[in-house]
VOFIFI-330289 format. One record per residue: x, y, z of N, C-alpha, C, O in turn; residue in three letters. Coordinates in pm, whole numbers, padded with zeros to 5 digits, always signed. Example, Ala and Ser with C-alpha at 12.3 -4.5 7.8 and 13.67 -1.06 7.14 Angstrom:
+01319-00569+00780+01230-00450+00780+01320-00330+00780+01424-00332+00846ALA+01285-00225+00708+01367-00106+00714+01290+00003+00787+01341+00114+00804SER
END
This chain:
-00179+03047+03070-00230+03143+02988-00300+03278+03125-00407+03256+03182MET-00251+03352+03143-00290+03422+03268-00450+03512+03241-00493+03570+03141ALA-00511+03491+03381-00668+03602+03367-00635+03729+03305-00722+03761+03224THR-00534+03819+03314-00466+03943+03296-00396+04020+03216-00286+03979+03178PHE-00425+04098+03190-00291+04173+03112-00291+04306+03151-00384+04353+03216TYR-00195+04372+03118-00142+04491+03122-00168+04592+03011-00107+04586+02904LYS-00257+04680+03038-00289+04772+02863-00188+04918+02879-00149+04961+02987ASP-00162+04973+02760-00083+05071+02716-00017+05155+02856+00099+05190+02878ASP-00164+05174+02950-00077+05275+03002-00021+05181+03182-00017+05244+03287GLN+00005+05060+03174-00004+05002+03285-00077+04929+03368-00022+04839+03431GLY-00216+04954+03383-00279+04973+03416-00348+04759+03412-00359+04702+03304THR-00368+04713+03496-00398+04539+03512-00568+04531+03475-00658+04578+03544LEU-00582+04458+03344-00686+04418+03358-00703+04278+03334-00616+04214+03276VAL-00831+04215+03383-00884+04151+03383-00963+04097+03270-01050+04169+03222ARG-00942+03974+03222-01000+03894+03082-01123+03833+03170-01106+03748+03257ASP-01260+03894+03132-01371+03781+03207-01425+03728+03150-01533+03678+03181LEU-01343+03716+02995-01395+03513+02939-01305+03464+03035-01339+03345+03030ASN-01224+03467+03111-01088+03387+03142-01123+03303+03312-01053+03234+03385ARG-01266+03353+03322-01243+03324+03497-01221+03180+03570-01188+03148+03685PHE-01257+03102+03439-01211+02927+03459-01162+02874+03403-01202+02889+03287ARG-01050+02779+03414-00948+02746+03303-01043+02629+03238-01120+02564+03309LYS-01030+02605+03079-01108+02529+03027-01067+02404+02888-00993+02426+02793VAL-01123+02309+02912-01002+02185+02903-01079+02212+02750-01195+02237+02717TYR-00928+02188+02666-01031+02186+02489-01052+02037+02498-01157+02014+02438ARG-01002+01927+02545-01041+01823+02483-01115+01726+02626-01104+01732+02748TYR-01185+01650+02538-01299+01571+02664-01180+01487+02709-01095+01438+02635ILE-01186+01480+02832-01104+01353+02879-01170+01206+02918-01244+01219+03016ARG-01165+01105+02882-01250+00944+02874-01140+00921+02936-01024+00964+02931LYS-01216+00822+03015-01136+00697+03073-01088+00595+02951-01141+00594+02840LYS-00973+00504+02993-00852+00478+02885-01018+00349+02893-01116+00339+02966PRO-00954+00261+02749-01019+00181+02685-00922+00088+02606-00895+00075+02486ARG-00886+00035+02710-00733-00076+02696-00802-00171+02609-00914-00220+02616PRO-00662-00191+02490-00713-00313+02377-00612-00422+02435-00493-00393+02435LEU-00669-00595+02504-00539-00675+02535-00555-00751+02401-00658-00796+02350TYR-00403-00755+02349-00394-00878+02226-00361-00995+02222-00239-01012+02225CYS-00419-01080+02217-00382-01234+02251-00349-01286+02107-00381-01233+02000ASP-00275-01408+02128-00274-01470+02005-00374-01458+01884-00342-01421+01771GLY-00516-01500+01930-00605-01503+01832-00653-01391+01743-00722-01395+01642ASP-00592-01277+01816-00663-01111+01736-00555-01027+01721-00541-00906+01738SER-00444-01163+01668-00336-01086+01612-00334-01132+01477-00397-01235+01456MET-00274-01074+01376-00221-01118+01215-00116-01174+01252-00039-01143+01343SER-00110-01300+01142+00008-01400+01146+00047-01412+01017+00021-01525+00974HIS+00104-01333+00932+00125-01350+00761+00236-01240+00804+00256-01173+00905PHE+00325-01259+00631+00466-01213+00614+00426-01161+00560+00340-01214+00488GLN+00451-01006+00544+00392-00875+00489+00562-00819+00433+00622-00748+00514TRP+00628-00849+00308+00787-00764+00269+00724-00587+00223+00686-00541+00115GLY+00730-00558+00286+00773-00359+00198+00917-00311+00259+00969-00317+00370THR+00955-00260+00128+01086-00249+00104+01117-00183-00015+01044-00191-00114PHE+01194-00135-00014+01243-00006-00220+01379-00084-00212+01447-00153-00135PHE+01377-00024-00359+01468-00104-00471+01540+00069-00507+01468+00168-00515VAL+01706+00072-00526+01731+00196-00533+01797+00171-00699+01893+00097-00723GLU+01718+00255-00806+01769+00265-00931+01886+00349-00964+01846+00465-00956PHE+02013+00349-00999+02086+00437-01031+02108+00423-01195+02176+00326-01227ASP+02065+00499-01291+02067+00550-01420+02036+00373-01485+02100+00359-01589ASN+01961+00254-01450+01918+00117-01470+01757+00137-01511+01674+00227-01502GLN+01763-00042-01575+01679-00033-01623+01588-00160-01556+01466-00179-01560SER+01700-00244-01490+01671-00325-01402+01750-00366-01301+01870-00361-01328SER+01713-00418-01161+01790-00450-01071+01765-00536-01009+01648-00529-00974VAL+01839-00665-00956+01822-00787-00933+01829-00739-00749+01938-00703-00706THR+01705-00744-00651+01716-00715-00532+01654-00820-00445+01539-00858-00466HIS+01723-00863-00354+01714-00960-00219+01618-00911-00122+01626-00796-00078ASN+01500-01017-00077+01445-00965-00011+01516-00973+00134+01595-01064+00161PHE+01479-00858+00236+01527-00867+00340+01461-00960+00472+01502-00967+00587PRO+01346-01026+00409+01302-01164+00472+01291-01284+00369+01305-01290+00247CYS+01262-01371+00460+01289-01527+00379+01117-01586+00337+01024-01557+00411CYS+01104-01637+00261+01027-01636+00238+00986-01801+00216+01066-01853+00138TYR+00878-01900+00267+00857-02046+00203+00821-02054+00058+00803-02170+00020THR+00802-01945-00048+00772-01990-00142+00815-01842-00224+00872-01749-00167GLU+00774-01843-00374+00778-01695-00426+00663-01629-00383+00547-01670-00392ALA+00715-01492-00322+00586-01432-00303+00531-01353-00408+00600-01364-00509PRO+00432-01278-00424+00318-01176-00547+00388-01057-00463+00402-01025-00345LYS+00433-01002-00618+00492-00827-00546+00447-00757-00653+00449-00772-00775VAL+00397-00658-00557+00329-00507-00617+00440-00419-00612+00497-00404-00504ILE+00476-00363-00707+00615-00255-00726+00522-00083-00763+00425-00080-00838ALA+00550-00020-00727+00565+00159-00815+00682+00231-00785+00739+00232-00676LEU+00715+00296-00893+00849+00423-00913+00799+00549-00841+00699+00619-00851SER+00898+00550-00770+00900+00689-00656+00992+00812-00711+01106+00773-00733VAL+00972+00945-00738+01120+01001-00744+01163+01042-00621+01089+01054-00524GLU+01255+01060-00621+01344+01101-00463+01392+01224-00487+01388+01300-00390THR+01449+01278-00614+01469+01409-00569+01426+01491-00721+01422+01428-00827SER+01400+01624-00713+01368+01716-00840+01463+01673-00966+01583+01668-00936PRO+01435+01645-01085+01460+01636-01175+01476+01465-01261+01510+01443-01378GLY+01435+01359-01149+01427+01242-01164+01317+01219-01255+01251+01324-01258THR+01263+01128-01334+01126+01110-01386+01070+00957-01364+01128+00858-01408ASN+00941+00952-01284+00895+00856-01246+00785+00805-01336+00691+00730-01309GLY+00817+00857-01439+00685+00853-01521+00701+00756-01621+00694+00805-01733ASN+00719+00635-01618+00781+00464-01681+00698+00423-01610+00633+00482-01524LEU+00697+00270-01657+00657+00143-01634+00708+00072-01512+00820+00047-01556ASN+00709+00024-01401+00790-00091-01361+00722-00199-01366+00601-00206-01388THR+00802-00297-01344+00738-00413-01326+00821-00532-01327+00918-00533-01403PHE+00795-00638-01248+00862-00764-01191+00854-00908-01260+00768-00996-01251VAL+00992-00901-01344+01021-01016-01448+01060-01124-01365+01052-01221-01440SER+01088-01155-01281+01151-01300-01195+01104-01230-01071+01090-01113-01036SER+01076-01402-00997+01012-01339-00845+01072-01517-00829+01042-01610-00904ILE+01167-01525-00702+01180-01654-00606+01166-01619-00473+01142-01506-00433THR+01183-01714-00409+01200-01707-00269+01238-01666-00221+01206-01684-00104SER+01360-01554-00252+01454-01491-00205+01478-01330-00269+01485-01228-00200THR+01489-01334-00412+01484-01202-00461+01343-01226-00594+01264-01311-00632GLN+01390-01072-00623+01299-01015-00750+01364-00946-00851+01423-00840-00831ALA+01358-00991-00939+01411-00845-01050+01267-00761-01119+01168-00773-01192VAL+01342-00675-01033+01207-00556-01055+01307-00465-01219+01427-00443-01236PHE+01203-00442-01294+01273-00348-01419+01198-00247-01470+01081-00284-01465GLN+01205-00151-01510+01134-00039-01567+01188+00017-01730+01297+00015-01786THR+01069+00060-01766+01064+00082-01927+01155+00169-02003+01157+00178-02126SER+01237+00238-01913+01324+00356-01935+01462+00326-01822+01472+00244-01731ALA+01537+00409-01862+01672+00383-01766+01628+00537-01643+01590+00650-01672LEU+01657+00470-01498+01557+00514-01439+01645+00565-01325+01715+00476-01275TYR+01654+00660-01283+01721+00674-01125+01609+00748-01021+01529+00837-01050THR+01635+00678-00882+01495+00722-00801+01461+00511-00742+01512+00399-00754GLY+01367+00567-00693+01322+00427-00559+01214+00345-00678+01160+00397-00776ARG+01208+00233-00643+01058+00156-00675+01055+00127-00521+01152+00102-00450VAL+00916+00137-00483+00908+00057-00337+00800-00037-00399+00739-00011-00503HIS+00777-00179-00305+00672-00260-00295+00666-00338-00238+00760-00338-00159TYR+00582-00446-00221+00517-00504-00116+00525-00695-00182+00510-00740-00295GLN+00546-00740-00092+00562-00881-00114+00466-00993-00012+00476-01014+00109ALA+00391-01039-00093+00300-01126+00009+00298-01283-00074+00306-01301-00195LEU+00284-01394+00039+00272-01527-00041+00099-01464-00074+00032-01387-00005ILE+00062-01530-00208-00095-01549-00259-00204-01610-00155-00192-01728-00124GLU-00292-01546-00109-00387-01620-00012-00482-01515+00010-00484-01416-00063GLY-00586-01536+00139-00646-01456+00206-00612-01448+00325-00613-01553+00390VAL-00579-01347+00378-00571-01274+00486-00646-01218+00606-00753-01184+00556TYR-00651-01188+00736-00759-01153+00774-00682-01104+00909-00611-01177+00978SER-00713-00953+00937-00647-00907+01021-00725-00865+01111-00784-00760+01087MET-00752-00937+01248-00863-00910+01368-00829-00829+01434-00914-00787+01512PRO-00648-00745+01442-00696-00688+01533-00712-00552+01493-00677-00466+01573ASN-00775-00508+01346-00773-00416+01319-00914-00405+01201-00977-00309+01155ILE-00924-00557+01183-01116-00550+01161-01090-00532+00994-01166-00466+00923GLY-00963-00607+00941-00994-00584+00799-00945-00736+00738-00872-00820+00791LYS-01013-00740+00607-00939-00875+00543-00855-00775+00398-00855-00658+00360ASN-00810-00869+00368-00710-00895+00238-00669-01003+00140-00697-01115+00183MET-00621-01004+00044-00646-01106-00080-00539-01091-00177-00541-00987-00244GLU-00455-01168-00197-00324-01145-00291-00329-01279-00392-00311-01398-00365VAL-00369-01195-00555-00390-01327-00625-00302-01304-00731-00287-01186-00759LYS-00241-01387-00796-00147-01408-00924-00244-01418-01039-00321-01514-01037GLU-00250-01335-01137-00386-01359-01233-00251-01384-01356-00140-01332-01357LEU-00305-01469-01441-00253-01497-01556-00320-01484-01691-00438-01516-01683SER-00282-01448-01812-00311-01380-01973-00225-01457-02050-00104-01476-02050TYR-00325-01500-02122-00309-01558-02234-00323-01525-02325-00418-01592-02366SER-00280-01433-02432-00326-01340-02556-00433-01267-02505-00524-01266-02588SER-00456-01218-02426-00587-01109-02402-00527-00987-02339-00405-00974-02324THR-00619-00896-02303-00574-00820-02234-00688-00723-02110-00682-00609-02064ASP-00811-00868-02086-00869-00852-01942-00853-00955-01870-00821-01060-01925THR-00867-00951-01765-00923-01078-01655-00945-01003-01542-00889-00909-01486ALA-01076-01093-01520-01208-01063-01428-01174-01179-01269-01200-01297-01291THR-01144-01160-01184-01130-01205-01074-01237-01215-00938-01239-01121-00859TYR-01330-01343-00916-01408-01295-00786-01325-01336-00713-01242-01425-00733SER-01345-01265-00614-01292-01258-00401-01298-01385-00400-01373-01444-00479TRP-01196-01473-00284-01253-01570-00235-01292-01499-00098-01342-01577-00017THR-01280-01355-00051-01284-01342+00078-01407-01272+00080-01479-01273-00019THR-01438-01210+00189-01596-01085+00190-01528-01025+00260-01469-01049+00365SER-01549-00856+00127-01528-00753+00183-01637-00668+00243-01740-00663+00175PHE-01637-00601+00354-01732-00531+00412-01756-00403+00308-01865-00346+00309SER-01656-00363+00224-01647-00218+00185-01574-00288+00049-01528-00402+00053CYS-01572-00200-00075-01509-00180-00155-01404-00186-00126-01381-00122-00024ILE-01262-00269-00199-01156-00284-00141-01082-00202-00221-01126-00174-00332PRO-00933-00139-00169-00845-00076-00266-00737-00191-00310-00685-00279-00241ILE-00720-00158-00456-00635-00262-00525-00531-00205-00574-00539-00089-00616VAL-00411-00278-00577-00279-00257-00644-00261-00335-00712-00311-00444-00681THR-00177-00326-00847-00155-00478-00925-00010-00428-00970+00034-00321-00927ALA+00050-00496-01043+00208-00485-01121+00186-00607-01202+00108-00696-01167THR+00247-00610-01297+00275-00710-01414+00421-00760-01433+00529-00708-01402ALA+00389-00880-01494+00541-00926-01552+00603-00906-01644+00719-00946-01655SER+00527-00825-01753+00615-00776-01828+00586-00567-01883+00486-00501-01856GLU+00692-00525-01949+00616-00360-01950+00508-00340-02000+00488-00279-02106ASP+00409-00401-01911+00257-00287-02009+00202-00221-01884+00237-00243-01768VAL+00115-00143-01923+00043-00074-01836-00086-00175-01782-00153-00250-01853ASN-00098-00155-01644-00222-00232-01549-00305-00115-01519-00269+00000-01491VAL-00416-00161-01529-00527-00041-01440-00664-00150-01444-00693-00261-01490PHE-00709-00069-01384-00848-00153-01311-00971-00108-01405-00951-00003-01466VAL-01093-00168-01426-01148-00109-01521-01292-00123-01426-01384-00044-01445THR-01298-00206-01348-01423-00284-01253-01387-00314-01139-01289-00386-01120ALA-01466-00261-01034-01414-00323-00882-01525-00318-00798-01621-00249-00833ILE-01528-00374-00702-01688-00435-00583-01625-00485-00524-01503-00501-00523SER-01749-00536-00434-01724-00651-00290-01677-00745-00341-01575-00783-00283LYS-01717-00827-00464-01731-00945-00520-01605-01007-00612-01549-01117-00615THR-01587-00876-00689-01503-00905-00809-01393-00764-00838-01390-00651-00787SER-01320-00824-00931-01227-00708-01014-01200-00743-01130-01177-00861-01157VAL-01200-00660-01207-01140-00654-01378-01032-00549-01408-01042-00426-01412THR-00927-00625-01427-00786-00576-01483-00748-00552-01600-00755-00655-01667VAL-00709-00459-01663-00716-00457-01786-00546-00441-01793-00483-00387-01703LYS-00508-00476-01868-00351-00405-01949-00363-00356-02119-00456-00362-02199VAL-00221-00305-02128-00225-00234-02229-00206-00309-02382-00232-00253-02489SER-00154-00444-02367-00160-00537-02484-00249-00608-02472-00277-00677-02374ASP-00329-00593-02623-00413-00703-02644-00412-00834-02649-00493-00920-02615THR-00281-00838-02708-00252-00998-02671-00158-01046-02590-00072-01127-02624LYS-00176-00974-02430-00081-01002-02332-00051-01169-02300-00151-01240-02289TYR+00038-01210-02290+00118-01336-02237+00194-01306-02122+00308-01260-02131ASN+00129-01333-02000+00221-01288-01879+00103-01274-01759-00012-01316-01758GLY+00178-01200-01661+00123-01218-01509+00054-01130-01472+00062-01048-01562LYS-00018-01087-01386-00055-00954-01299-00065-00996-01161-00152-01082-01145VAL+00002-00957-01051+00034-00955-00925-00070-00857-00889-00070-00744-00940TYR-00178-00903-00786-00312-00863-00756-00289-00859-00589-00255-00959-00526LEU-00320-00697-00516-00386-00758-00362-00497-00632-00374-00493-00527-00438ILE-00598-00688-00286-00699-00632-00273-00731-00605-00071-00760-00701+00000GLY-00716-00463-00016-00722-00470+00119-00837-00406+00123-00876-00326+00039ILE-00913-00451+00253-01011-00340+00314-00921-00214+00293-00798-00212+00283GLU-01027-00090+00286-01008+00034+00352-01084+00065+00475-01176-00002+00521ARG-01023+00200+00534-01072+00223+00640-01264+00258+00621-01296+00350+00546GLY-01324+00215+00659-01519+00230+00586-01607+00201+00735-01730+00201+00735CYS
END
């Protein structure tokens, strides 16, 4: 931007506040991060979506291969106005190559999901930990799980059931999580992911 301008009479006017160029951002010397094999995360984390077209069940083949059946977390996502994503999404069957995604009513839209093998994962390149777990319910609506990893802050938890029930978290801390379902005598599974947030 120039340090002068012309007024209504065509007179050249200089802006006294713009005698020097001011940089809005502080320039810092680059600090490169060199990534070697020990500072990278090494695990298979599949994230994708499943298309529903007036359906309540879709069998979906994973785009990547797993050595065993992963734990799958799923969520309905409305893709256009007029669609109704207000329903339960659950995963009724999982193998190493595919999963059966179901909804509690006929649905048109997408289901987004994450698929990971059960275990504890470290992500040294971003300094975060993650844990994937399958919880089993036998004629109950509540399960409390103690994390086996050490979280530096309260993790973000997402969960999906294997049957048509609501899943919700009633208590969460750095050491444990309590997950409830809407059926007081539930017999089934809940797939759970806890991951450290930016803190």
